[in-house]
N, C-alpha and C positions, 0 to 999 in steps of 0.2 A: 515156249522158248526152249531151244536145245541147249545142251551143255556148252557147246562151242560158242553160241551167241551170248550166253550168260557170262562166259569168261571174257569175251571181247568187250561186252558192256561194262564189266567191272574194271577193265583197264581204262576205259573212258571215264568212269566214275572217279578213279584214283587221280587221273590227270586233272579233273575239275577240282577235286578236294585240295590238290597240292598247291594251288595258287594262293592259299590263305597267308602264308608267311611273307611272300614277296609283296603282296598287296598291302598287308598291314604295315610294312616298313615304309610305305609311301604316305602314311597318315601325317597330318600337320599338327593337330592339337588333341584329338581324342586319345585317351589313355586308359589302360587297364579295364575296369568294369564297364566304363562307358562304351568301349569298343565292343565288348560282349553284348551289352544291352542293345545297341543299334543293329548289330549283325543278327541277333536273335529276333528282334522286332521285324526287320525286313524279311527274314526267313519265314516268320509267322505269316506275314502278309502274302508272300509269294506262295506259301503252302495252301493258304485258304483259297487263292485263285486256282491253283493247279488241281487241288483235290475237288473243288466244286466243279471244275471242268471235267475231271476224270470220273467222278462219282455222282455229281449232282448235289445241290445243297441239302436236300432232304436225306438222301442216303448217307451223306457225310455226318450229319447230326445224329442219325440213328446209329451209325458205327461208334461214335463217341459215347453215346448213352449205353449201348449194349455190348461194348467191346470187352468188358470184364477186366479181371485183375491183370491178366497177361498184357493187354493193351496198355494199361496205365503203368505197369512196371517197365515195359519197354519205353514208354514216354519218359519215365524218370531217368532211365539209362541215357536216352538221347540228350536230356537236359544236362546231365553231368558231363557228357562228351562235349556238347556245345560250349558250356561255361568254362570247364577246366582248360580246354585247348587254347582259347583266346587269352585267358588270364596268363597261362604259362608262356605264350608267345611274347607277352609284354614284359616278362621277367627274365627271360633267357634267350639264347639263340634259337633260330629255327631248327638247326641241326640237333641240338639237345632235345627239343620237344619231340621231333620226329623219331629220333633214335629211341627215346623212351616209349613212344607209342608202338614201336616195332615189337614190343613184348606181347602184343595182342594174340598172335597165333599160338604162342606157348600157353597162355592163359586160356584161350578158347579151346584148345585141344584138351587141356586138363579138365575144364568144366564139362565139355562134351563127353569125355570118358567117364567122369565120376558121377555126373548128374543124369545125363541122357543114356549112358551105357553104350556109346558109340564105339565100335571097333574100327579103328583107323587103319587104312592100308599101309603097308610097309613103306611105300614111296612117300606118303605124307609124313610119317614119323621121321624118315631120313631127311626130308626137306626141313622139318622143324628143327632137327638137331643142327644141321648145317647153318640154317638161318640164325639159330640161337648163338652159334659161335660167332657169326658176323656181328650180331647185335652186341654181344659181350665185348668184342674187339672195339666197336665204335663207342660203346658206352664208357669203357675204361679210358679211352683217349679223350673223350669230350668232357668228362667230369673232373679229370685230374687237374688240379690247380684252379678250379672254379671258385668264385667268390660266393658269399652267403646268398645273394639274390639269385644267382644262377642255380644254386642248389635248391632253393625254394621253388624256383620255376620248374626244375626237374621233378620235384616231389608232387607239385600240382599236376604236372603232365602225366604222372603215373596213374592218376584217376581215370584218364581217357582209355587206356587199354583194358583196365579192369571193367569199366562200364561197357566197353565195346564187346568184350568176351562174353559178359553176362547177357548183353542184348542179342547177339547173334545166336546164342544158345536158346534164349527165350523164343526167338522167331523160329528157330529150327524145331523146337519142341512143339510149337503150335502149327507147324506146316500142314500136318495131316487134318487138323480141324478146319483148314481152309478159311480161317478168319481173316478179315481185312486188317492188316497191320500198318497200312500206310498212314492212318491218322495218328499213330504213335509218334511219328516225326513232328507233326503239328503240336501235339501235347508237349513234347520236349522243348520245342522252340518257345512256346508260350511260357512254360515254367522257367526257362532260362532268362527270358526277358523280365518276368516278374521278380525273380530273385535278385537280379543285378540292377534293377531300376533304382531303388533307394540308394544303392552304393555308387551310382553313377553321377548323382547330383553334386554340384551344379554342372550342367552340360557345357562342354567346351568345343565340341566338334564343329568344324567349319563346313561350308557347303561342299567343298572338295572332299572332305572326310566322309560326309554323308553319301556322296556318290559312290565312293569306293566301298563303303560298308553295305550299301544296297547291292552292289555287285557281289560282295561276299555272301550276303544273306540269300540271294536268289540263285546266282550261277554257281557259287562255290558250295552252297549248302542245300537249298530247297530241291533243286532239280536232281543233283546226283544222289542225295539221300533217298529219294523216292525210287530212283533207278536201282540203288543197292538193295532196297527191300524187295523189289521185284526179282532181282537175281537170287535172293535168299530162298526163293521158292524152288529153285533148281539146284543150286550149289550147296554143299554142306557147310556148316558153320566154320570148321577149321580151314576149309578151302577158301572161303570168303576172306577170312582173316589173313591167309597167306597172300592172296591177291592184293589185299589192302596194303601190303608192305611196299607196293610200288609207289605209294604216296611218299614214302621216305625218300626214295631215289629221285622222284620228280620234284618234291618239295625242296630238297637240298640243292638240286640243280637250279631251280628258279631263284632261290635266295642268293646263290652264287652269282648268277648272270644278271639278276635284276636289282639286287640290293647290296652287292659287294661282300656278302658273308661267305668268304671262301672256306670250303670244308677242309678239315685237317686230313692228313694221310690216313689216320685211323678210320675216318668216315668213308674215304674212298675204298680202302681195302675191305672193310666190313660190309659196305654197300654192295661191292662186287660179289661177296659170298652170299648175301641175301638174294640178290637178283639171280645168281646162278642157281641157287636152290629152288627158287620160284619157277624159273624157266624149265628146269628138269622135271619138276613135279607136274607142271601143266602139260608138258610135252607127252608124258606118259598118260595123263588123264584124257587128253584129247584123242589119243589112239584107242582108248578104251571107253569112249563116250557112250552113254546109254542112249536108248531110243528117245526121240523128242517127247517132252512132257507137255501136257495141255495146261495152260495157265487159265485160271478162272478170273472173271471180272470182279 
């Protein structure tokens, strides 16, 4: 996969991720932990089918047995991301959750620099600074005047960028070992379902809800998460985190158009700064794209 194709694929990934907020607002009866349980369950089922098709049943089981500590740590990170995101969505607005998640590039760059010793190009640092300013602008506007539930939702959402930054750095550190990190997504989905199962009882989801949650589990999670792990074999951890900021823009737009959650002026201005920083960084990167890398099965 070339750098250009990896960037384009990550844009598609963020578009698929971004539908979570607007779809969750169409649920009839499912709430809080039950939403997370069913989404993670359908995610697990979808991943079993996809990974068995990509790897075969026997290689998949071998990867799970022999993946080592890094694979399971990555799976734990995925489980935190899956669980915290949906719980936060049920407590506060889509914009609040996505704005909080936009801290991921800053945290990823910090972890990559301190733990992996990465020397980031000047353009990436510049993009992070500008994106950080946009995030701060959005965050200040969204949190001001929020009630206790919204504040709790924002705090829960903060676990997502922290786990995300740790996860991308783990995958980045393991890239040279050429280990199969795709099963980590399955581990995360199963852990998330197991953790939220007892907290979801008694179930209240309608057939309509289950259909939407199946859509979230497979289309919004299983497929794009596998695509994102594939992109991580080509793109650096900070670059992936920067591209993932597109989910903020797409997600706020979907919630506005499909659920009537109109973003405030602070979200619009801050989002413009984030998008501009991302576009400038990727424009420079594409002009300096390295030779194609060969991906391994």
